[in-house]
C-alpha positions in Angstrom: -7.4 -21.0 -6.6 -8.0 -18.4 -4.2 -11.4 -16.4 -4.2 -11.7 -12.8 -6.1 -12.4 -11.3 -2.8 -10.5 -12.2 0.0 -13.1 -12.8 2.9 -11.4 -16.5 4.1 -8.8 -18.3 5.9 -6.2 -20.5 4.1 -5.2 -23.5 6.1 -3.2 -26.6 4.3 -3.8 -25.6 0.8 -7.4 -24.3 0.9 -9.5 -21.5 1.3 -12.2 -21.8 4.0 -14.8 -19.4 5.8 -13.6 -18.3 9.5 -14.7 -20.5 12.1 -15.7 -17.7 14.7 -19.0 -15.8 14.5 -16.9 -12.2 15.1 -15.8 -10.7 12.1 -13.2 -8.4 10.9 -13.9 -5.7 8.7 -11.0 -4.9 6.1 -11.5 -0.8 5.2 -10.4 1.7 2.9 -8.8 3.6 5.0 -9.1 7.2 2.1 -12.7 6.3 1.2 -13.5 4.7 4.7 -15.6 2.0 2.6 -16.0 -1.5 3.6 -13.8 -3.5 1.3 -14.7 -7.0 2.4 -15.9 -8.5 5.9 -14.1 -11.6 6.7 -15.2 -14.3 9.2 -12.4 -14.5 11.6 -10.3 -17.3 12.5 -11.1 -19.1 15.8 -8.8 -21.2 18.3 -9.7 -24.7 16.5 -8.7 -22.8 12.9 -5.5 -21.6 14.5 -4.9 -25.2 15.7 -5.7 -26.7 12.5 -3.2 -24.3 10.7 -0.5 -24.9 13.0 -0.9 -28.9 12.5 -0.9 -28.5 8.9 2.1 -26.1 9.0 3.9 -29.3 11.4 2.6 -31.8 9.0 4.2 -30.2 6.3 7.5 -29.5 7.4 9.4 -32.6 7.1 8.7 -32.5 3.5 9.4 -29.5 2.7 13.0 -29.4 4.5 13.9 -32.8 2.7 13.4 -31.3 -0.7 17.0 -30.4 -2.0 17.9 -26.8 -2.3 17.4 -26.0 -6.1 13.8 -28.2 -5.8 13.2 -25.3 -3.1 15.0 -22.2 -5.2 12.8 -23.6 -8.1 9.8 -22.7 -5.8 11.1 -19.3 -4.8 12.2 -18.7 -8.4 8.5 -19.1 -9.5 6.9 -16.9 -6.5 9.4 -14.0 -7.9 8.2 -14.3 -11.3 4.6 -14.7 -10.1 4.8 -11.5 -7.5 6.0 -9.1 -11.0 3.6 -10.5 -13.0 0.8 -9.7 -10.7 2.7 -6.0 -9.6 -0.1 -3.7 -10.8 -2.7 -6.1 -8.5 -0.3 -5.7 -5.6 0.6 -2.2 -6.0 -3.4 -1.3 -6.1 -3.9 -3.2 -2.9 -1.4 -1.7 -1.4 -3.1 1.5 -2.2 -6.7 0.6 -1.4 -6.1 -1.4 1.7 -3.0 0.5 3.3 -3.2 4.2 2.0 -0.2 4.0 0.5 0.6 6.5 -2.3 1.8 5.3 -5.7 5.4 6.0 -4.7 5.1 4.5 -1.4 3.6 1.0 -3.1 6.4 1.2 -5.4 9.0 1.1 -2.7 7.5 -1.6 -1.0 6.9 -3.5 -3.7 11.0 -3.5 -4.7 12.1 -3.9 -1.6 9.4 -6.9 -1.1 11.0 -8.7 -4.4 14.2 -8.0 -3.1 14.0 -10.5 -0.2 12.3 -13.6 -1.9 15.3 -12.6 -4.4 17.9 -12.9 -1.4 16.0 -15.6 0.2 16.1 -18.1 -3.0 19.8 -18.1 -2.0 19.1 -19.4 1.2 19.2 -23.2 0.5 22.6 -23.7 -0.7 23.5 -21.3 2.0 22.6 -23.8 5.0 26.3 -24.3 5.8 27.6 -26.1 8.9 31.3 -26.3 10.2 34.1 -28.9 10.8 36.0 -27.6 14.2 39.2 -29.1 15.4 38.6 -31.2 19.3 40.5 -31.3 22.1 40.3 -35.0 22.6 42.7 -36.9 20.7 40.6 -38.8 17.4 37.8 -36.6 17.6 36.1 -34.0 15.4 33.1 -31.4 15.8 30.3 -31.4 13.3 28.0 -28.3 13.5 24.9 -28.8 11.0 22.6 -26.2 10.6 18.8 -27.1 10.1 15.5 -24.8 10.2 13.8 -24.0 13.3 10.4 -26.1 12.2 7.6 -23.9 12.2 7.4 -20.2 12.2 4.6 -18.0 13.5 4.6 -14.9 11.6 2.2 -11.6 12.9 2.4 -8.9 9.8 2.3 -5.1 10.6 -0.7 -3.0 8.5 2.0 -0.2 7.5 4.3 -2.0 5.0 2.2 -5.1 5.0 3.3 -7.0 1.7 7.4 -6.4 2.5 7.2 -7.2 6.3 5.6 -9.8 6.1 7.5 -11.4 3.1 10.6 -10.3 4.8 9.9 -12.7 7.5 7.6 -15.4 5.3 10.5 -15.9 2.8 13.5 -16.9 4.7 11.7 -19.0 6.8 10.4 -21.1 3.9 13.9 -21.2 2.0 15.4 -22.2 5.1 13.3 -25.6 5.2 10.7 -24.1 7.9 6.7 -23.8 7.1 5.0 -21.1 8.5 1.6 -19.4 10.0 1.0 -16.3 9.3 -1.1 -13.9 11.4 -1.9 -11.2 8.8 -2.6 -7.3 10.7 -6.6 -6.8 10.8 -6.5 -3.5 9.1 -4.5 -4.9 6.1 -5.6 -9.0 6.0 -4.9 -8.9 2.2 -1.6 -7.5 1.8 0.1 -8.6 5.2 -1.3 -12.3 4.6 -3.9 -13.3 2.0 -2.8 -11.8 -1.0 0.5 -13.4 -0.4 -0.9 -17.0 0.1 -2.2 -16.4 -2.9 0.4 -15.6 -4.4 2.7 -18.8 -2.6 -0.2 -21.0 -3.6 0.0 -20.2 -7.5 3.8 -20.8 -7.4 3.0 -24.3 -6.7 4.1 -24.3 -2.7 3.2 -27.6 -1.2 0.1 -27.5 1.1 1.0 -26.7 4.5 3.9 -24.8 4.1 2.2 -21.0 3.9 -1.1 -21.1 6.0 -2.8 -17.6 6.7 -5.4 -17.2 9.3 -6.7 -13.6 10.2 -8.4 -13.4 13.6 -8.8 -10.7 16.2 -6.1 -10.3 18.4 -8.5 -10.4 21.5 -9.7 -14.1 20.4 -6.2 -16.0 18.8 -3.7 -13.0 19.8 -2.1 -15.1 22.7 -2.7 -18.5 21.7 -1.1 -17.8 18.4 2.4 -17.1 20.5 2.0 -19.5 23.1 0.9 -22.3 21.0 3.6 -25.5 21.4 4.2 -25.9 17.5 6.0 -22.7 16.7 9.5 -22.3 17.4 9.9 -19.1 16.4 7.3 -16.0 17.0 8.3 -13.1 14.1 6.4 -10.0 14.9 6.9 -6.6 13.4 4.6 -3.7 15.5 4.5 -1.3 18.2 6.5 -1.7 21.2 3.8 -2.2 23.5 2.5 -5.0 21.7 5.9 -6.4 20.8 6.6 -6.3 24.6 3.8 -8.4 25.6 4.7 -11.1 22.8 8.4 -11.2 23.8 6.7 -11.8 27.7 4.5 -15.0 26.4 7.2 -16.3 24.2 9.9 -16.4 27.0 7.2 -17.9 29.7 7.2 -20.6 26.9 10.9 -20.9 26.0 10.6 -19.9 22.3 12.5 -17.7 20.4 11.4 -14.1 19.0 12.2 -11.9 16.3 10.8 -8.7 17.4 11.4 -5.4 14.9 9.6 -3.1 16.8 9.1 1.0 17.3 10.9 4.0 16.3 11.7 7.4 17.4 14.8 7.9 14.6 16.7 11.6 14.1 18.6 13.2 11.0 21.4 15.4 12.8 22.2 18.0 10.6 25.4 19.1 11.4 26.7 22.9 10.7 28.5 21.9 7.6 25.7 20.3 6.2 24.6 20.2 2.7 21.2 21.8 3.6 19.4 21.5 0.2 20.1 17.9 0.2 19.2 17.6 3.9 15.9 19.2 3.0 15.4 16.8 0.7 16.3 13.7 2.2 14.0 14.9 5.5 10.9 15.4 3.7 11.6 11.9 2.0 12.6 10.4 5.6 9.7 12.1 7.2 6.4 12.1 4.9 6.9 8.7 2.6 3.6 7.1 3.6 2.6 9.5 6.4 5.4 9.0 8.6 4.0 5.5 9.7 7.3 3.8 9.0 9.1 2.5 12.1 12.4 3.9 10.2 10.4 7.3 9.7 12.3 10.4 10.8 10.2 11.9 14.0 12.8 14.4 15.0 15.3 16.5 12.6 17.9 17.6 14.8 20.2 20.9 13.7 23.1 22.8 14.8 22.1 26.4 16.0 24.7 28.0 13.1 22.4 26.5 9.8 19.2 26.3 11.8 16.9 29.0 10.6 18.2 28.5 6.6 17.4 25.1 7.0 13.9 25.7 8.8 13.2 28.3 5.9 14.0 25.5 2.9 12.4 22.9 5.0 9.1 24.9 5.6 9.3 25.9 1.7 9.9 22.0 0.7 6.7 20.9 2.9 4.3 23.3 2.1 4.4 22.1 -1.7 3.8 18.6 -0.9 0.4 17.9 -1.7 -1.8 15.9 0.6 -4.9 13.7 -0.7 -6.0 10.6 -2.8 -3.2 7.8 -2.2 -4.2 6.7 -6.2 -3.2 10.3 -8.0 0.2 10.1 -9.0 1.4 13.3 -7.6 0.3 12.4 -4.1 3.2 12.6 -1.4 0.9 12.2 1.6 -2.0 10.2 1.9 -4.6 9.0 4.5 -3.6 7.9 7.9 -4.8 4.4 9.0 -7.9 5.2 10.9 -9.4 8.1 12.9 -8.2 7.3 16.3 -4.6 8.0 14.8 -5.7 11.3 13.9 -7.2 12.4 17.1 -3.9 10.8 19.1 -1.5 12.9 16.7 -3.1 16.2 17.0 -4.2 15.9 20.9 0.2 15.5 21.1 0.6 18.5 18.9 -1.7 20.5 20.9 0.2 19.5 23.8 3.3 20.1 22.6 2.1 23.9 21.0 1.0 24.6 25.1 4.6 23.7 26.1 6.1 26.0 23.5 6.4 24.3 20.3 5.8 26.8 17.4 3.6 25.7 14.3 5.4 26.5 10.8 3.4 24.3 8.1 0.0 22.2 8.3 -1.7 23.1 11.6 -2.0 19.4 11.8 -4.9 19.9 9.8 -7.0 16.7 8.7 -9.6 16.0 6.2 -11.1 12.4 6.6 -7.9 10.5 7.5 -5.8 12.5 5.6 -3.6 14.9 7.8 -1.7 18.0 6.5 2.6 17.5 6.6 3.0 19.8 9.5 6.4 21.1 11.0 6.8 21.8 14.6 9.9 24.3 15.3 11.2 25.3 19.2 10.4 21.5 20.0 12.2 19.9 22.9 12.9 16.2 23.8 10.2 16.2 26.3 7.4 17.2 24.5 4.9 14.8 23.2 6.2 15.2 19.3 9.7 14.3 20.3 9.4 11.9 23.0 6.9 9.6 21.4 6.5 8.0 18.4 4.7 9.9 15.9 3.8 7.4 13.7 2.1 10.8 11.1 3.0 13.4 9.5 4.7 15.9 11.9 8.5 16.8 11.7 9.6 18.3 15.1 12.9 20.7 14.7 15.2 20.7 17.5 18.3 23.6 17.9 20.9 21.9 19.5 24.4 23.9 19.8 27.6 21.6 18.9 27.8 17.6 18.1 27.7 16.7 21.6 24.1 18.2 22.3 23.1 16.4 18.9 24.0 13.2 20.1 22.6 13.2 23.4 19.4 14.2 22.0 19.0 11.5 19.6 20.2 9.4 22.2 17.4 10.6 24.6 14.6 8.1 23.5 13.9 4.5 24.7 14.4 3.7 21.0 17.2 3.1 18.7 16.0 1.7 15.4 17.4 3.9 12.6 19.0 7.8 11.8 20.7 10.2 9.6 23.5 12.5 10.2 24.2 15.1 7.3 27.8 16.5 6.8 30.1 17.3 4.2 32.8 15.2 6.2 32.2 11.7 6.0 34.5 10.7 8.4 33.4 13.0 11.1 29.7 11.5 10.2 30.6 8.0 10.7 31.9 9.2 14.1 29.2 10.8 15.4 27.1 7.9 13.9 29.0 5.3 15.9 28.0 7.3 19.1 24.1 7.1 18.2 22.7 4.2 19.8 20.7 3.1 17.0 20.8 -0.4 14.8 21.4 1.7 12.1 22.4 4.8 10.7 22.9 6.6 7.5 25.4 9.3 6.3 24.2 12.2 3.9 20.5 9.9 3.7 17.4 9.5 5.1 16.5 6.7 7.7 14.1 4.8 5.5 16.1 2.2 4.3 16.3 -1.7 3.5 18.4 -3.8 1.7 17.8 -7.5 1.6 21.3 -8.6 2.1 22.1 -6.1 5.3 21.5 -6.4 8.8 18.1 -5.0 9.6 17.0 -4.1 13.7 17.3 -2.0 16.5 18.9 -1.6 19.9 16.9 -0.7 22.9 13.3 -0.2 22.8 13.4 -1.0 19.0 13.5 -4.9 18.8 15.7 -7.9 19.3 17.5 -9.8 16.4 18.0 -8.7 13.1 16.5 -9.1 9.7 18.3 -9.6 6.3 20.9 -11.9 4.8 23.0 -14.2 6.6 21.3 -12.4 9.9 17.8 -13.5 8.5 18.9 -17.5 7.7 20.7 -17.5 11.4 17.8 -16.3 12.8 15.5 -19.1 11.5 18.3 -22.0 11.8 19.1 -23.9 14.8 22.5 -25.5 14.9 23.4 -28.9 16.1 26.6 -30.2 17.6 28.1 -33.4 17.0 31.1 -35.4 17.8 32.3 -37.8 16.3 35.4 -40.4 17.4 37.4 -42.0 15.0 38.2 -44.8 17.2 37.3 -44.6 21.0 38.7 -43.1 24.0 39.6 -44.0 27.5 37.8 -42.6 30.2 39.0 -41.8 34.3 36.8 -44.4 35.4 
């Protein structure tokens, strides 16, 4: 079984010390205390992990659907039994509040539950042929070995979102967790899979610095697909490396999501949704609301209600039940956000609440008005507790403002007329958008992904099943055909 302190690699079913001379400090973002120091993996460890995954894949694929499902069912039971431990790790390693940790836990459990159905959904097809006496069979099979690069913001769920479907469809995986959250996006997950009795080599975890194994993780000849959740900048680099090696990718990247509050919206409901969609996990979610675009006829009333709501949100210790806004991941994030807020104030934005003040890594929830799309707070992905409110004159301006970004991940439209909301939503260039709801939604059976610079591919349900498998056309002649020469 795993050590009590997660400071080792997990390769081929064994816990071993990383071979690099370098180390990674796992730091609690609220207390700034070091949880553990992990000797890093180097390329030798990475090669060993990919080899273990490759060696294990054929036998894992050969198990019957029910055998695979039994492992996934066992995994889900273990995850549920260890819920308090998982939530504790999310709080102390990623700065999750208890509300956010609960949301994340339930989402991760949902994806395991959905993935458990995949072994019996690996369906093919038989299609007709224009050649007499022939039929066309299409067989579906796993891609082989999948490389998963985990994020730090929703580490447990977003790593599991790739690992569980990949394994369920007959692949084996090597995981490189985020250096800020090596336990919840990797080592803890390995421990859970080990306890669930998965065969050695099916899940492997290498904790290493990007400078040492990052590119090699992608360019290694073994993995057939690299699944990455993170920033657009890093995702673009991964896509470039993968493309050079004719390697498939699943990229879920950044977002600059907008809530459009139309002139007939229920403002009280819109305020409640905006507060949740903006400040859950301090705004450190790819789906977080970055901009709130409000019709001028209801702008002032919305601002007053929203200001009152945000002023009442408690920021501080994420382990306390009533804390809504916990710490940002590190001090560099604080400095970046404060700098971009100041630039926006210099360009004419107005501060209403919070003043972007920070105590340690905890930043007060902040609201800016008189914002335009070209200001840093609206033009960039904040990944922090800064809400920007933009005033518009009509639906057309609202849609143009929402689309005035290179991102297109999620969004929201508030209106009492659902059909009007749907028509507006159709014109917003985004992979996901929700009527009379906020932007942070993830359901295991629904297509999840973005447009433009927010990524490639879709997670969830049949879309994930398709992403982690490949198809082969086998043509079958009943008899023999005649050829012209």
